[in-house]
N, CA, C and O atoms as a GROMACS GRO file, in nm:
protein
  588
    1MET      N    1   8.461   5.343   9.655
    1MET     CA    2   8.381   5.425   9.721
    1MET      C    3   8.457   5.494   9.850
    1MET      O    4   8.447   5.613   9.876
    2LYS      N    5   8.536   5.399   9.927
    2LYS     CA    6   8.591   5.449  10.035
    2LYS      C    7   8.731   5.552   9.983
    2LYS      O    8   8.816   5.586  10.066
    3ILE      N    9   8.738   5.587   9.868
    3ILE     CA   10   8.857   5.696   9.839
    3ILE      C   11   8.761   5.818   9.901
    3ILE      O   12   8.772   5.887  10.002
    4ALA      N   13   8.671   5.811   9.804
    4ALA     CA   14   8.559   5.959   9.798
    4ALA      C   15   8.559   5.966   9.891
    4ALA      O   16   8.643   6.049   9.924
    5THR      N   17   8.488   5.905  10.008
    5THR     CA   18   8.470   5.933  10.143
    5THR      C   19   8.561   6.020  10.205
    5THR      O   20   8.538   6.122  10.271
    6ALA      N   21   8.724   5.938  10.160
    6ALA     CA   22   8.811   5.954  10.237
    6ALA      C   23   8.828   6.108  10.202
    6ALA      O   24   8.818   6.205  10.277
    7ALA      N   25   8.854   6.105  10.086
    7ALA     CA   26   8.885   6.250  10.043
    7ALA      C   27   8.791   6.397  10.076
    7ALA      O   28   8.823   6.515  10.092
    8ARG      N   29   8.656   6.319  10.079
    8ARG     CA   30   8.606   6.475  10.112
    8ARG      C   31   8.604   6.449  10.263
    8ARG      O   32   8.604   6.565  10.305
    9VAL      N   33   8.603   6.361  10.384
    9VAL     CA   34   8.646   6.417  10.471
    9VAL      C   35   8.788   6.485  10.473
    9VAL      O   36   8.808   6.556  10.572
   10PHE      N   37   8.869   6.478  10.402
   10PHE     CA   38   9.059   6.516  10.431
   10PHE      C   39   8.965   6.667  10.380
   10PHE      O   40   8.974   6.747  10.473
   11VAL      N   41   8.886   6.723  10.271
   11VAL     CA   42   8.852   6.861  10.241
   11VAL      C   43   8.782   6.876  10.309
   11VAL      O   44   8.773   6.997  10.288
   12PHE      N   45   8.688   6.853  10.410
   12PHE     CA   46   8.616   6.912  10.522
   12PHE      C   47   8.727   6.996  10.613
   12PHE      O   48   8.733   7.118  10.629
   13TRP      N   49   8.812   6.890  10.668
   13TRP     CA   50   8.898   6.891  10.776
   13TRP      C   51   9.030   6.999  10.729
   13TRP      O   52   9.100   7.069  10.803
   14ALA      N   53   9.032   6.987  10.617
   14ALA     CA   54   9.117   7.100  10.591
   14ALA      C   55   9.082   7.198  10.577
   14ALA      O   56   9.142   7.289  10.635
   15ALA      N   57   8.964   7.230  10.490
   15ALA     CA   58   8.879   7.345  10.529
   15ALA      C   59   8.869   7.395  10.653
   15ALA      O   60   8.877   7.518  10.656
   16LEU      N   61   8.853   7.331  10.776
   16LEU     CA   62   8.834   7.383  10.889
   16LEU      C   63   8.926   7.412  10.948
   16LEU      O   64   8.920   7.485  11.047
   17VAL      N   65   9.055   7.352  10.893
   17VAL     CA   66   9.189   7.420  11.002
   17VAL      C   67   9.266   7.538  10.916
   17VAL      O   68   9.361   7.606  10.957
   18ALA      N   69   9.177   7.551  10.734
   18ALA     CA   70   9.290   7.676  10.693
   18ALA      C   71   9.182   7.774  10.730
   18ALA      O   72   9.229   7.888  10.728
   19ALA      N   73   9.034   7.772  10.767
   19ALA     CA   74   8.956   7.886  10.759
   19ALA      C   75   8.997   7.986  10.886
   19ALA      O   76   8.982   8.107  10.871
   20PRO      N   77   9.058   7.923  11.031
   20PRO     CA   78   9.142   7.998  11.069
   20PRO      C   79   9.269   8.070  11.068
   20PRO      O   80   9.308   8.154  11.150
   21LEU      N   81   9.323   8.030  10.976
   21LEU     CA   82   9.494   8.020  10.933
   21LEU      C   83   9.455   8.180  10.841
   21LEU      O   84   9.503   8.293  10.843
   22ALA      N   85   9.332   8.106  10.759
   22ALA     CA   86   9.340   8.251  10.662
   22ALA      C   87   9.288   8.402  10.752
   22ALA      O   88   9.303   8.513  10.701
   23ALA      N   89   9.237   8.384  10.866
   23ALA     CA   90   9.160   8.494  10.914
   23ALA      C   91   9.292   8.557  11.043
   23ALA      O   92   9.293   8.670  11.091
   24ALA      N   93   9.372   8.464  11.068
   24ALA     CA   94   9.473   8.465  11.125
   24ALA      C   95   9.616   8.533  11.045
   24ALA      O   96   9.716   8.581  11.098
   25ASP      N   97   9.593   8.520  10.936
   25ASP     CA   98   9.713   8.593  10.794
   25ASP      C   99   9.588   8.751  10.799
   25ASP      O  100   9.614   8.858  10.855
   26TRP      N  101   9.474   8.722  10.732
   26TRP     CA  102   9.427   8.869  10.753
   26TRP      C  103   9.411   8.925  10.885
   26TRP      O  104   9.384   9.042  10.861
   27ALA      N  105   9.412   8.911  10.996
   27ALA     CA  106   9.418   8.997  11.100
   27ALA      C  107   9.558   9.073  11.056
   27ALA      O  108   9.548   9.193  11.029
   28ALA      N  109   9.702   9.002  11.046
   28ALA     CA  110   9.813   9.052  11.020
   28ALA      C  111   9.833   9.155  10.927
   28ALA      O  112   9.895   9.259  10.950
   29ASP      N  113   9.767   9.118  10.801
   29ASP     CA  114   9.765   9.201  10.706
   29ASP      C  115   9.675   9.333  10.725
   29ASP      O  116   9.678   9.424  10.642
   30GLU      N  117   9.604   9.336  10.827
   30GLU     CA  118   9.499   9.447  10.837
   30GLU      C  119   9.603   9.516  10.923
   30GLU      O  120   9.628   9.631  10.888
   31ALA      N  121   9.671   9.468  11.033
   31ALA     CA  122   9.756   9.545  11.141
   31ALA      C  123   9.852   9.602  11.029
   31ALA      O  124   9.852   9.720  10.994
   32GLN      N  125   9.933   9.505  10.978
   32GLN     CA  126  10.018   9.564  10.844
   32GLN      C  127   9.955   9.733  10.808
   32GLN      O  128  10.020   9.836  10.825
   33ILE      N  129   9.862   9.728  10.772
   33ILE     CA  130   9.788   9.814  10.662
   33ILE      C  131   9.746   9.942  10.747
   33ILE      O  132   9.754  10.057  10.703
   34ARG      N  133   9.717   9.920  10.831
   34ARG     CA  134   9.695  10.012  10.970
   34ARG      C  135   9.813  10.090  11.005
   34ARG      O  136   9.805  10.212  10.987
   35GLN      N  137   9.945  10.031  11.062
   35GLN     CA  138  10.043  10.087  11.098
   35GLN      C  139  10.073  10.160  10.989
   35GLN      O  140  10.116  10.274  11.008
   36SER      N  141  10.061  10.118  10.874
   36SER     CA  142  10.111  10.204  10.758
   36SER      C  143  10.047  10.295  10.742
   36SER      O  144  10.115  10.377  10.681
   37LEU      N  145   9.948  10.334  10.762
   37LEU     CA  146   9.858  10.456  10.783
   37LEU      C  147   9.912  10.529  10.965
   37LEU      O  148   9.935  10.645  10.998
   38ALA      N  149   9.915  10.426  11.031
   38ALA     CA  150   9.946  10.521  11.129
   38ALA      C  151  10.096  10.604  11.128
   38ALA      O  152  10.112  10.715  11.180
   39ASP      N  153  10.188  10.538  11.067
   39ASP     CA  154  10.322  10.574  11.024
   39ASP      C  155  10.299  10.698  10.949
   39ASP      O  156  10.331  10.803  11.005
   40SER      N  157  10.247  10.702  10.831
   40SER     CA  158  10.230  10.762  10.760
   40SER      C  159  10.142  10.933  10.767
   40SER      O  160  10.148  11.029  10.690
   41VAL      N  161  10.073  10.912  10.879
   41VAL     CA  162  10.019  11.055  10.972
   41VAL      C  163  10.147  11.115  11.043
   41VAL      O  164  10.178  11.234  11.030
   42ASP      N  165  10.232  11.006  11.135
   42ASP     CA  166  10.313  11.059  11.175
   42ASP      C  167  10.433  11.110  11.127
   42ASP      O  168  10.517  11.183  11.181
   43ALA      N  169  10.426  11.056  11.008
   43ALA     CA  170  10.567  11.098  10.933
   43ALA      C  171  10.526  11.240  10.891
   43ALA      O  172  10.599  11.332  10.927
   44PHE      N  173  10.379  11.277  10.796
   44PHE     CA  174  10.352  11.396  10.779
   44PHE      C  175  10.315  11.548  10.896
   44PHE      O  176  10.287  11.667  10.877
   45ASN      N  177  10.337  11.449  11.032
   45ASN     CA  178  10.313  11.579  11.145
   45ASN      C  179  10.471  11.655  11.177
   45ASN      O  180  10.512  11.765  11.214
   46ARG      N  181  10.527  11.526  11.137
   46ARG     CA  182  10.743  11.552  11.165
   46ARG      C  183  10.737  11.615  11.082
   46ARG      O  184  10.816  11.703  11.117
   47GLY      N  185  10.687  11.658  10.943
   47GLY     CA  186  10.744  11.732  10.814
   47GLY      C  187  10.806  11.594  10.748
   47GLY      O  188  10.854  11.607  10.636
   48ASP      N  189  10.808  11.515  10.786
   48ASP     CA  190  10.894  11.413  10.690
   48ASP      C  191  10.797  11.376  10.538
   48ASP      O  192  10.768  11.256  10.538
   49LEU      N  193  10.751  11.437  10.434
   49LEU     CA  194  10.668  11.437  10.338
   49LEU      C  195  10.731  11.273  10.263
   49LEU      O  196  10.644  11.212  10.200
   50LYS      N  197  10.837  11.222  10.266
   50LYS     CA  198  10.884  11.106  10.140
   50LYS      C  199  10.846  10.986  10.311
   50LYS      O  200  10.823  10.866  10.298
   51GLY      N  201  10.847  11.049  10.436
   51GLY     CA  202  10.766  10.883  10.528
   51GLY      C  203  10.637  10.875  10.469
   51GLY      O  204  10.587  10.777  10.414
   52HIS      N  205  10.565  11.040  10.493
   52HIS     CA  206  10.407  11.027  10.506
   52HIS      C  207  10.427  10.954  10.334
   52HIS      O  208  10.469  10.840  10.355
   53LEU      N  209  10.417  10.970  10.216
   53LEU     CA  210  10.412  10.902  10.094
   53LEU      C  211  10.472  10.750  10.123
   53LEU      O  212  10.427  10.656  10.058
   54ALA      N  213  10.558  10.734  10.205
   54ALA     CA  214  10.616  10.553  10.177
   54ALA      C  215  10.521  10.464  10.161
   54ALA      O  216  10.550  10.352  10.119
   55LEU      N  217  10.371  10.504  10.196
   55LEU     CA  218  10.277  10.388  10.180
   55LEU      C  219  10.201  10.364  10.032
   55LEU      O  220  10.122  10.272  10.008
   56TYR      N  221  10.235  10.449   9.958
   56TYR     CA  222  10.197  10.390   9.809
   56TYR      C  223  10.326  10.347   9.727
   56TYR      O  224  10.446  10.372   9.740
   57ASP      N  225  10.251  10.269   9.635
   57ASP     CA  226  10.358  10.200   9.525
   57ASP      C  227  10.364  10.348   9.450
   57ASP      O  228  10.292  10.448   9.439
   58GLU      N  229  10.521  10.290   9.393
   58GLU     CA  230  10.586  10.415   9.280
   58GLU      C  231  10.438  10.383   9.149
   58GLU      O  232  10.447  10.468   9.060
   59ASP      N  233  10.381  10.337   9.137
   59ASP     CA  234  10.317  10.323   9.018
   59ASP      C  235  10.157  10.359   9.063
   59ASP      O  236  10.064  10.332   8.986
   60VAL      N  237  10.133  10.424   9.200
   60VAL     CA  238  10.024  10.454   9.264
   60VAL      C  239   9.932  10.582   9.175
   60VAL      O  240  10.007  10.672   9.136
   61THR      N  241   9.817  10.597   9.146
   61THR     CA  242   9.774  10.669   9.105
   61THR      C  243   9.683  10.742   9.180
   61THR      O  244   9.609  10.669   9.245
   62PHE      N  245   9.656  10.907   9.198
   62PHE     CA  246   9.578  10.972   9.296
   62PHE      C  247   9.516  11.055   9.207
   62PHE      O  248   9.561  11.132   9.123
   63MET      N  249   9.382  11.021   9.245
   63MET     CA  250   9.232  11.073   9.196
   63MET      C  251   9.210  11.231   9.236
   63MET      O  252   9.201  11.257   9.356
   64THR      N  253   9.204  11.310   9.164
   64THR     CA  254   9.185  11.436   9.181
   64THR      C  255   9.068  11.454   9.110
   64THR      O  256   9.011  11.369   9.042
   65LYS      N  257   9.013  11.638   9.143
   65LYS     CA  258   8.931  11.684   9.107
   65LYS      C  259   8.951  11.709   8.974
   65LYS      O  260   8.854  11.750   8.911
   66GLU      N  261   9.050  11.695   8.920
   66GLU     CA  262   9.090  11.744   8.798
   66GLU      C  263   9.105  11.592   8.701
   66GLU      O  264   9.110  11.595   8.578
   67GLY      N  265   9.110  11.448   8.795
   67GLY     CA  266   9.128  11.332   8.696
   67GLY      C  267   9.224  11.288   8.764
   67GLY      O  268   9.261  11.341   8.869
   68PRO      N  269   9.285  11.167   8.703
   68PRO     CA  270   9.421  11.116   8.779
   68PRO      C  271   9.518  11.162   8.782
   68PRO      O  272   9.556  11.231   8.688
   69ARG      N  273   9.577  11.145   8.867
   69ARG     CA  274   9.743  11.181   8.896
   69ARG      C  275   9.840  11.078   8.875
   69ARG      O  276   9.872  11.017   8.977
   70PRO      N  277   9.885  11.050   8.787
   70PRO     CA  278  10.000  10.901   8.807
   70PRO      C  279  10.150  10.935   8.844
   70PRO      O  280  10.232  11.006   8.787
   71GLY      N  281  10.156  10.844   8.981
   71GLY     CA  282  10.279  10.853   9.015
   71GLY      C  283  10.294  10.922   9.145
   71GLY      O  284  10.217  11.012   9.177
   72ILE      N  285  10.417  10.871   9.240
   72ILE     CA  286  10.468  10.958   9.349
   72ILE      C  287  10.489  11.104   9.318
   72ILE      O  288  10.436  11.207   9.362
   73GLU      N  289  10.565  11.085   9.244
   73GLU     CA  290  10.660  11.294   9.209
   73GLU      C  291  10.495  11.389   9.214
   73GLU      O  292  10.452  11.421   9.324
   74PRO      N  293  10.422  11.422   9.099
   74PRO     CA  294  10.277  11.448   9.128
   74PRO      C  295  10.234  11.494   9.227
   74PRO      O  296  10.204  11.612   9.246
   75ILE      N  297  10.222  11.367   9.330
   75ILE     CA  298  10.115  11.410   9.452
   75ILE      C  299  10.256  11.452   9.577
   75ILE      O  300  10.234  11.541   9.660
   76GLU      N  301  10.355  11.400   9.576
   76GLU     CA  302  10.457  11.493   9.675
   76GLU      C  303  10.458  11.650   9.586
   76GLU      O  304  10.452  11.743   9.667
   77LYS      N  305  10.463  11.689   9.469
   77LYS     CA  306  10.462  11.812   9.472
   77LYS      C  307  10.330  11.883   9.519
   77LYS      O  308  10.341  11.980   9.594
   78ALA      N  309  10.195  11.836   9.477
   78ALA     CA  310  10.112  11.915   9.529
   78ALA      C  311  10.090  11.897   9.654
   78ALA      O  312   9.994  11.960   9.699
   79PHE      N  313  10.178  11.797   9.764
   79PHE     CA  314  10.175  11.762   9.900
   79PHE      C  315  10.244  11.947   9.958
   79PHE      O  316  10.207  12.027  10.045
   80ARG      N  317  10.375  11.946   9.837
   80ARG     CA  318  10.464  12.026   9.908
   80ARG      C  319  10.407  12.169   9.878
   80ARG      O  320  10.459  12.263   9.938
   81GLU      N  321  10.317  12.190   9.801
   81GLU     CA  322  10.286  12.313   9.760
   81GLU      C  323  10.153  12.361   9.812
   81GLU      O  324  10.105  12.474   9.805
   82HIS      N  325  10.106  12.258   9.863
   82HIS     CA  326   9.911  12.340   9.915
   82HIS      C  327   9.949  12.245  10.097
   82HIS      O  328   9.902  12.309  10.191
   83TYR      N  329   9.999  12.154  10.126
   83TYR     CA  330  10.000  12.146  10.309
   83TYR      C  331  10.146  12.140  10.369
   83TYR      O  332  10.154  12.072  10.470
   84PHE      N  333  10.279  12.208  10.320
   84PHE     CA  334  10.404  12.251  10.352
   84PHE      C  335  10.419  12.390  10.335
   84PHE      O  336  10.369  12.461  10.247
   85LYS      N  337  10.495  12.424  10.433
   85LYS     CA  338  10.551  12.561  10.411
   85LYS      C  339  10.703  12.546  10.506
   85LYS      O  340  10.702  12.498  10.619
   86ASP      N  341  10.830  12.596  10.437
   86ASP     CA  342  10.941  12.543  10.460
   86ASP      C  343  10.960  12.419  10.541
   86ASP      O  344  10.988  12.410  10.661
   87GLY      N  345  10.940  12.324  10.452
   87GLY     CA  346  10.954  12.160  10.535
   87GLY      C  347  10.878  12.114  10.600
   87GLY      O  348  10.876  11.993  10.623
   88GLN      N  349  10.780  12.210  10.654
   88GLN     CA  350  10.734  12.159  10.732
   88GLN      C  351  10.594  12.159  10.686
   88GLN      O  352  10.568  12.215  10.579
   89PRO      N  353  10.458  12.074  10.790
   89PRO     CA  354  10.329  12.069  10.783
   89PRO      C  355  10.265  12.234  10.832
   89PRO      O  356  10.312  12.305  10.921
   90ILE      N  357  10.177  12.257  10.764
   90ILE     CA  358  10.099  12.328  10.808
   90ILE      C  359  10.033  12.372  10.906
   90ILE      O  360  10.044  12.466  10.984
   91GLN      N  361   9.905  12.218  10.877
   91GLN     CA  362   9.827  12.212  10.984
   91GLN      C  363   9.891  12.038  10.995
   91GLN      O  364   9.960  11.977  10.913
   92GLN      N  365   9.822  11.981  11.163
   92GLN     CA  366   9.829  11.896  11.164
   92GLN      C  367   9.729  11.754  11.156
   92GLN      O  368   9.618  11.744  11.207
   93LEU      N  369   9.804  11.644  11.072
   93LEU     CA  370   9.651  11.546  10.990
   93LEU      C  371   9.631  11.464  11.113
   93LEU      O  372   9.714  11.476  11.203
   94ARG      N  373   9.521  11.377  11.130
   94ARG     CA  374   9.468  11.284  11.179
   94ARG      C  375   9.369  11.216  11.070
   94ARG      O  376   9.331  11.274  10.969
   95PHE      N  377   9.341  11.106  11.102
   95PHE     CA  378   9.209  10.983  11.026
   95PHE      C  379   9.163  10.910  11.125
   95PHE      O  380   9.214  10.835  11.208
   96GLU      N  381   9.004  10.964  11.086
   96GLU     CA  382   8.918  10.912  11.175
   96GLU      C  383   8.839  10.828  11.134
   96GLU      O  384   8.823  10.834  11.012
   97GLN      N  385   8.776  10.744  11.189
   97GLN     CA  386   8.670  10.617  11.103
   97GLN      C  387   8.730  10.493  11.000
   97GLN      O  388   8.670  10.441  10.906
   98LEU      N  389   8.826  10.473  11.034
   98LEU     CA  390   8.928  10.400  10.970
   98LEU      C  391   8.874  10.306  10.964
   98LEU      O  392   8.831  10.261  11.071
   99ALA      N  393   8.847  10.224  10.828
   99ALA     CA  394   8.771  10.097  10.782
   99ALA      C  395   8.878   9.993  10.699
   99ALA      O  396   8.917  10.032  10.588
  100VAL      N  397   8.914   9.891  10.740
  100VAL     CA  398   8.982   9.835  10.598
  100VAL      C  399   8.912   9.723  10.610
  100VAL      O  400   8.875   9.673  10.716
  101ARG      N  401   8.889   9.672  10.475
  101ARG     CA  402   8.852   9.589  10.414
  101ARG      C  403   8.937   9.468  10.366
  101ARG      O  404   9.041   9.512  10.316
  102GLN      N  405   8.931   9.326  10.363
  102GLN     CA  406   9.040   9.253  10.271
  102GLN      C  407   8.936   9.187  10.121
  102GLN      O  408   8.844   9.107  10.142
  103LEU      N  409   8.961   9.223  10.017
  103LEU     CA  410   8.888   9.226   9.874
  103LEU      C  411   8.938   9.061   9.847
  103LEU      O  412   8.841   8.989   9.826
  104ASN      N  413   9.046   9.003   9.844
  104ASN     CA  414   9.122   8.895   9.818
  104ASN      C  415   9.227   8.861   9.946
  104ASN      O  416   9.237   8.904  10.062
  105ASP      N  417   9.307   8.753   9.857
  105ASP     CA  418   9.406   8.720   9.919
  105ASP      C  419   9.567   8.870   9.944
  105ASP      O  420   9.639   8.914  10.034
  106GLY      N  421   9.540   8.893   9.776
  106GLY     CA  422   9.629   8.979   9.806
  106GLY      C  423   9.604   9.124   9.792
  106GLY      O  424   9.694   9.207   9.778
  107ALA      N  425   9.412   9.167   9.800
  107ALA     CA  426   9.409   9.311   9.803
  107ALA      C  427   9.309   9.367   9.881
  107ALA      O  428   9.212   9.293   9.897
  108ALA      N  429   9.301   9.528   9.959
  108ALA     CA  430   9.231   9.584  10.017
  108ALA      C  431   9.212   9.664   9.998
  108ALA      O  432   9.293   9.721   9.926
  109ILE      N  433   9.106   9.730  10.038
  109ILE     CA  434   9.043   9.894  10.039
  109ILE      C  435   9.062   9.897  10.199
  109ILE      O  436   9.059   9.808  10.284
  110ALA      N  437   9.084  10.036  10.205
  110ALA     CA  438   9.091  10.148  10.325
  110ALA      C  439   8.980  10.267  10.277
  110ALA      O  440   8.953  10.310  10.165
  111THR      N  441   8.918  10.304  10.429
  111THR     CA  442   8.858  10.427  10.432
  111THR      C  443   8.842  10.488  10.532
  111THR      O  444   8.812  10.444  10.643
  112ALA      N  445   8.861  10.592  10.500
  112ALA     CA  446   8.866  10.709  10.608
  112ALA      C  447   8.834  10.837  10.625
  112ALA      O  448   8.820  10.890  10.516
  113ARG      N  449   8.816  10.918  10.725
  113ARG     CA  450   8.818  11.101  10.731
  113ARG      C  451   8.913  11.073  10.726
  113ARG      O  452   8.950  10.959  10.755
  114TRP      N  453   9.018  11.200  10.672
  114TRP     CA  454   9.111  11.301  10.664
  114TRP      C  455   9.057  11.441  10.764
  114TRP      O  456   8.950  11.501  10.761
  115ALA      N  457   9.168  11.460  10.843
  115ALA     CA  458   9.132  11.615  10.897
  115ALA      C  459   9.237  11.678  10.904
  115ALA      O  460   9.328  11.617  10.959
  116LEU      N  461   9.270  11.836  10.847
  116LEU     CA  462   9.389  11.874  10.876
  116LEU      C  463   9.378  11.985  10.996
  116LEU      O  464   9.282  12.053  10.958
  117ALA      N  465   9.415  12.032  11.101
  117ALA     CA  466   9.398  12.094  11.207
  117ALA      C  467   9.472  12.174  11.254
  117ALA      O  468   9.586  12.132  11.233
  118GLY      N  469   9.476  12.321  11.336
  118GLY     CA  470   9.597  12.370  11.350
  118GLY      C  471   9.640  12.488  11.273
  118GLY      O  472   9.565  12.523  11.182
  119GLY      N  473   9.766  12.566  11.298
  119GLY     CA  474   9.818  12.654  11.238
  119GLY      C  475   9.754  12.760  11.216
  119GLY      O  476   9.799  12.838  11.132
  120GLY      N  477   9.629  12.790  11.285
  120GLY     CA  478   9.620  12.931  11.281
  120GLY      C  479   9.495  12.945  11.137
  120GLY      O  480   9.458  13.053  11.089
  121LYS      N  481   9.456  12.832  11.100
  121LYS     CA  482   9.358  12.826  10.965
  121LYS      C  483   9.256  12.696  11.016
  121LYS      O  484   9.290  12.586  11.061
  122PRO      N  485   9.101  12.761  10.988
  122PRO     CA  486   9.028  12.673  11.005
  122PRO      C  487   9.080  12.563  10.964
  122PRO      O  488   9.178  12.552  10.891
  123GLU      N  489   8.986  12.442  11.032
  123GLU     CA  490   8.988  12.243  11.045
  123GLU      C  491   8.944  12.250  10.852
  123GLU      O  492   8.879  12.331  10.786
  124GLN      N  493   8.995  12.160  10.826
  124GLN     CA  494   8.971  12.125  10.635
  124GLN      C  495   8.959  11.926  10.689
  124GLN      O  496   9.014  11.862  10.778
  125SER      N  497   8.889  11.902  10.612
  125SER     CA  498   8.852  11.710  10.600
  125SER      C  499   8.782  11.703  10.499
  125SER      O  500   8.732  11.793  10.431
  126GLY      N  501   8.778  11.579  10.488
  126GLY     CA  502   8.711  11.509  10.330
  126GLY      C  503   8.760  11.366  10.343
  126GLY      O  504   8.854  11.327  10.411
  127TRP      N  505   8.682  11.297  10.270
  127TRP     CA  506   8.712  11.159  10.297
  127TRP      C  507   8.876  11.062  10.222
  127TRP      O  508   8.982  11.110  10.183
  128PHE      N  509   8.838  10.945  10.228
  128PHE     CA  510   8.967  10.888  10.119
  128PHE      C  511   8.931  10.746  10.164
  128PHE      O  512   8.882  10.691  10.263
  129THR      N  513   9.001  10.696   9.988
  129THR     CA  514   8.997  10.546   9.974
  129THR      C  515   9.052  10.539   9.897
  129THR      O  516   9.043  10.593   9.786
  130LEU      N  517   9.174  10.424   9.966
  130LEU     CA  518   9.275  10.348   9.916
  130LEU      C  519   9.243  10.190   9.881
  130LEU      O  520   9.182  10.104   9.944
  131VAL      N  521   9.316  10.187   9.741
  131VAL     CA  522   9.312  10.008   9.736
  131VAL      C  523   9.454   9.992   9.725
  131VAL      O  524   9.536  10.054   9.658
  132TRP      N  525   9.470   9.870   9.823
  132TRP     CA  526   9.605   9.834   9.896
  132TRP      C  527   9.635   9.693   9.801
  132TRP      O  528   9.552   9.603   9.795
  133LEU      N  529   9.732   9.688   9.747
  133LEU     CA  530   9.754   9.553   9.722
  133LEU      C  531   9.912   9.490   9.772
  133LEU      O  532  10.015   9.557   9.780
  134ARG      N  533   9.901   9.370   9.798
  134ARG     CA  534  10.041   9.271   9.833
  134ARG      C  535  10.144   9.318   9.722
  134ARG      O  536  10.128   9.315   9.600
  135THR      N  537  10.269   9.369   9.805
  135THR     CA  538  10.381   9.351   9.649
  135THR      C  539  10.484   9.281   9.774
  135THR      O  540  10.444   9.242   9.884
  136ALA      N  541  10.585   9.278   9.736
  136ALA     CA  542  10.740   9.179   9.724
  136ALA      C  543  10.761   9.277   9.868
  136ALA      O  544  10.810   9.218   9.964
  137ALA      N  545  10.733   9.396   9.882
  137ALA     CA  546  10.750   9.532   9.984
  137ALA      C  547  10.644   9.514  10.118
  137ALA      O  548  10.684   9.542  10.231
  138GLY      N  549  10.490   9.459  10.090
  138GLY     CA  550  10.474   9.447  10.177
  138GLY      C  551  10.295   9.511  10.113
  138GLY      O  552  10.227   9.498  10.011
  139TRP      N  553  10.288   9.555  10.195
  139TRP     CA  554  10.083   9.630  10.132
  139TRP      C  555  10.102   9.753  10.080
  139TRP      O  556  10.175   9.808  10.164
  140ARG      N  557  10.086   9.815  10.010
  140ARG     CA  558  10.105   9.960   9.917
  140ARG      C  559   9.969  10.022   9.863
  140ARG      O  560   9.862   9.970   9.893
  141ALA      N  561   9.972  10.070   9.828
  141ALA     CA  562   9.873  10.183   9.864
  141ALA      C  563   9.905  10.190   9.654
  141ALA      O  564  10.004  10.225   9.590
  142VAL      N  565   9.765  10.136   9.607
  142VAL     CA  566   9.768  10.161   9.421
  142VAL      C  567   9.737  10.251   9.394
  142VAL      O  568   9.796  10.328   9.319
  143HIS      N  569   9.619  10.269   9.453
  143HIS     CA  570   9.512  10.418   9.452
  143HIS      C  571   9.433  10.498   9.550
  143HIS      O  572   9.370  10.465   9.650
  144ASP      N  573   9.452  10.600   9.498
  144ASP     CA  574   9.408  10.697   9.655
  144ASP      C  575   9.312  10.793   9.593
  144ASP      O  576   9.360  10.872   9.512
  145HIS      N  577   9.193  10.799   9.616
  145HIS     CA  578   9.062  10.888   9.589
  145HIS      C  579   9.045  10.937   9.718
  145HIS      O  580   9.019  10.874   9.820
  146SER      N  581   9.064  11.086   9.698
  146SER     CA  582   9.028  11.132   9.854
  146SER      C  583   9.005  11.290   9.756
  146SER      O  584   9.050  11.338   9.652
  147SER      N  585   8.870  11.347   9.907
  147SER     CA  586   8.806  11.447   9.804
  147SER      C  587   8.798  11.550  10.005
  147SER      O  588   8.750  11.662  10.015
   0.00000   0.00000   0.00000
């Protein structure tokens, strides 16, 4: 009986100690995801398309109105054709209303509004959802659904 009681006490105290550690780990993970998104916007606005796409896993799926587009290359081609001219962005990118939520220890979801402004063109905007996975290289977006 004493061993069972000791085991319950240990589990109780372990849970009390582990909960704040898990929260602290998530805070660092969320900060990394938010920083990746900020770095992506900065890279886009500097004309660094590869830097903008660095947040994606190589096997990312980009959902479009025509259906899923697998891999980085088709995404890069579409961005180059529609959002860049002579290696520079046609408009400046920003993200608004960013929310990042943990799904489990190795997965998260980010939602936000994207907006493109300037360049003598009307502002464009829409919403996106990114599914993130923890990889050996850090957090990477594996699925992008943008509208």
